[in-house]
C-alpha positions as CSV (number, residue, x, y, z in Angstrom):
1,M,0.0,-0.3,-0.3
2,S,1.1,3.4,-1.1
3,S,1.9,5.9,1.5
4,L,-1.2,8.1,-0.1
5,E,-3.1,5.0,-0.4
6,V,-2.6,4.9,4.0
7,H,-3.9,8.6,4.6
8,R,-7.2,7.7,2.1
9,Q,-7.4,4.7,4.0
10,I,-7.3,6.8,7.4
11,V,-9.7,9.8,6.2
12,S,-12.8,7.5,4.8
13,L,-12.5,5.6,8.4
14,L,-12.8,9.0,10.1
15,Q,-16.0,9.6,8.5
16,K,-15.7,13.3,9.3
17,P,-15.4,16.4,7.2
18,N,-13.4,18.3,9.7
19,P,-11.9,15.7,11.8
20,V,-9.2,16.6,15.2
21,I,-5.3,15.1,13.7
22,L,-2.4,15.6,15.3
23,D,0.9,15.3,13.6
24,I,3.3,14.5,16.6
25,G,6.9,14.3,14.1
26,C,5.3,16.1,11.6
27,N,8.7,17.1,10.3
28,D,8.1,18.8,6.8
29,G,4.6,18.1,6.2
30,T,4.5,15.6,4.4
31,D,2.0,14.0,6.1
32,T,0.1,17.3,6.8
33,R,-0.6,18.4,4.0
34,R,-1.5,15.3,2.6
35,F,-4.2,15.3,4.7
36,L,-4.9,18.7,4.3
37,R,-5.6,18.1,0.2
38,L,-8.4,15.3,1.3
39,C,-9.9,16.0,3.8
40,P,-9.8,19.8,3.2
41,K,-11.7,21.1,6.5
42,A,-9.5,19.5,9.4
43,Q,-7.9,20.8,11.8
44,L,-4.6,19.8,12.2
45,Y,-2.2,20.3,14.6
46,C,1.5,19.5,14.3
47,F,4.2,19.2,16.6
48,E,8.2,19.3,15.4
49,P,11.3,20.1,17.5
50,D,13.8,19.8,14.9
51,P,14.2,23.8,14.1
52,R,15.6,22.7,10.7
53,A,12.4,20.7,9.9
54,A,9.9,22.9,11.5
55,A,12.0,25.9,9.2
56,R,11.1,23.6,6.0
57,F,7.4,23.4,7.3
58,K,7.0,27.2,7.3
59,K,8.5,26.9,4.1
60,Y,6.8,24.0,2.2
61,M,3.6,24.9,4.2
62,R,3.4,28.8,3.3
63,L,0.1,28.1,1.8
64,Y,-1.8,26.0,4.8
65,L,0.0,27.7,7.8
66,D,-3.5,29.9,8.1
67,K,-5.7,26.4,7.9
68,V,-2.5,24.2,10.7
69,R,-0.6,25.3,13.9
70,L,2.8,24.4,14.4
71,F,4.0,23.6,17.4
72,E,8.4,23.3,17.8
73,I,7.9,21.1,21.0
74,A,8.6,17.4,21.7
75,I,5.8,15.4,22.6
76,S,7.0,12.9,25.8
77,N,6.4,12.0,29.4
78,R,7.4,15.3,31.3
79,N,7.4,19.3,30.9
80,G,10.3,21.5,30.3
81,R,13.4,20.8,28.7
82,I,15.0,17.8,27.3
83,D,18.2,16.6,24.9
84,F,17.2,15.7,21.3
85,H,19.1,14.2,18.7
86,P,19.6,15.2,16.0
87,S,20.3,13.3,12.6
88,N,22.7,13.7,9.4
89,A,24.1,11.7,6.8
90,D,26.4,12.3,4.6
91,G,26.5,13.1,0.3
92,S,23.4,13.7,-0.9
93,A,21.6,12.4,2.6
94,K,23.7,15.8,4.4
95,E,20.1,17.2,4.9
96,W,18.7,14.1,6.3
97,D,16.5,15.2,9.6
98,Q,14.4,12.3,9.2
99,S,15.3,10.3,12.9
100,G,16.4,12.7,14.7
101,S,14.6,11.1,18.2
102,I,14.4,12.6,22.0
103,R,15.8,8.8,22.6
104,R,19.8,8.2,22.2
105,P,20.4,5.7,18.6
106,K,20.9,2.2,19.8
107,N,20.8,0.1,16.8
108,H,19.7,3.0,14.2
109,L,23.4,3.4,14.0
110,V,23.2,-0.3,12.9
111,E,20.9,-1.1,10.8
112,H,21.0,2.4,9.3
113,D,24.8,3.4,9.7
114,W,24.4,6.2,6.6
115,V,22.5,8.1,9.2
116,R,24.7,10.2,11.8
117,F,23.9,11.6,15.1
118,D,25.0,15.3,15.7
119,R,25.2,16.6,19.5
120,P,22.3,16.6,21.3
121,I,20.0,20.2,21.3
122,S,17.9,21.2,24.1
123,V,14.4,22.1,23.6
124,E,11.0,22.1,24.9
125,T,8.9,19.1,25.7
126,R,5.3,19.0,26.6
127,K,3.1,16.1,28.3
128,L,0.4,15.2,26.1
129,D,-2.4,15.1,28.4
130,D,-1.3,18.6,29.6
131,W,-0.9,20.3,25.8
132,C,-4.5,19.0,25.3
133,S,-5.5,20.8,29.0
134,E,-4.6,24.2,27.9
135,A,-6.0,23.6,23.9
136,N,-9.5,22.3,25.6
137,L,-9.0,19.5,23.0
138,N,-11.6,17.2,24.9
139,K,-11.8,14.5,21.9
140,I,-9.0,14.0,19.0
141,D,-10.0,11.9,16.2
142,F,-6.8,10.8,14.8
143,I,-2.8,11.2,15.6
144,W,-0.3,10.4,13.2
145,M,2.5,9.7,16.0
146,D,6.5,9.5,14.4
147,V,8.7,10.1,17.0
148,Q,11.7,7.9,16.4
149,G,11.4,4.9,19.6
150,A,10.0,7.6,22.3
151,E,6.3,5.7,21.5
152,S,6.1,4.9,25.1
153,D,7.5,8.2,26.4
154,V,4.3,9.6,24.4
155,I,1.4,7.5,25.5
156,A,3.2,8.1,29.2
157,G,2.9,11.8,29.2
158,G,-1.2,11.1,27.4
159,R,-3.0,8.5,29.2
160,Q,-6.0,10.5,29.4
161,T,-5.8,12.0,25.5
162,L,-5.4,8.9,24.0
163,S,-8.6,7.3,25.8
164,N,-10.3,9.8,24.0
165,T,-8.8,9.2,20.9
166,R,-10.2,7.5,18.2
167,F,-7.3,6.2,15.9
168,I,-4.1,5.7,16.2
169,Y,-0.8,5.5,13.5
170,T,2.3,5.0,15.0
171,E,6.1,3.6,13.3
172,Y,7.6,0.0,15.3
173,S,10.7,-0.9,16.2
174,D,11.4,-4.5,17.5
175,H,15.3,-4.4,16.9
176,E,15.4,-1.1,19.9
177,L,16.4,1.3,17.2
178,Y,16.5,3.6,20.1
179,E,17.7,3.4,23.4
180,G,14.5,1.9,25.3
181,Q,12.1,1.8,22.3
182,L,9.7,-0.9,23.0
183,S,8.5,-3.5,20.1
184,L,4.9,-3.8,18.7
185,P,3.6,-6.5,21.6
186,A,4.9,-3.9,24.7
187,I,3.0,-0.3,22.4
188,L,0.3,-2.7,22.4
189,D,0.3,-3.6,25.9
190,L,0.5,0.1,27.2
191,L,-2.5,1.0,24.6
192,P,-5.0,-2.3,25.9
193,S,-8.6,-0.3,24.8
194,F,-7.0,-0.2,20.9
195,E,-7.4,-2.9,18.1
196,L,-4.8,-3.3,15.4
197,V,-6.7,-2.5,12.2
198,T,-4.0,-2.6,9.8
199,R,0.5,-3.8,9.9
200,Y,2.6,-1.9,7.2
201,P,5.6,-4.5,8.0
202,R,9.2,-3.7,6.4
203,G,11.1,-6.4,8.2
204,V,11.7,-6.0,11.9
205,E,9.8,-2.6,12.0
206,G,7.2,-0.8,10.1
207,D,4.0,1.3,11.0
208,V,0.2,0.0,12.6
209,L,-2.9,2.2,12.3
210,L,-4.5,0.9,15.6
211,R,-8.3,1.8,16.9
212,N,-9.8,2.5,20.0
213,T,-12.5,0.4,21.1
214,S,-14.4,2.0,23.1
215,L,-15.4,4.8,21.8
């Protein structure tokens, strides 16, 4: 299934003209733009702590900035400041910023040895529950979560929010690409009210779409 087909599947499941969507780890807004094209009335809240990616988001999303809100913070299990490990590479991929994480790289250094990680930078971080409370968001239709091994941190700081979230799409890896990264079974154990809708495997890693059975 292509990336666009995944987005279409998700929008069809939401069955709303104006769903509330959180794009956590939005990078340059590629997925955000796809959701807007498929669902122009969606309410989109985007989060990106890497200043390079956030700058590209603003550039590429300049035609949509009246329809989305960007928050240059990391979502985790605490409020305050946190170390973020930005990614980089050599040659044609020297601007690679899609592997950065609040988790230290581990097997990523072997599995994807063309990617390197620069010195950590300090970024602002918030618990999802606290952010949603301040934003007066009580119901979330969909969360797109691309947080590079920090899935358990987002879940730990967002239990109330996730209990009121209809669908979650997240990456996973069973190879601990980042220190402390949970396997797919362990992620599912943290989300007992969610059932697996679709799995998109790529060897020992991939993506999953989950549905909250209590809503």
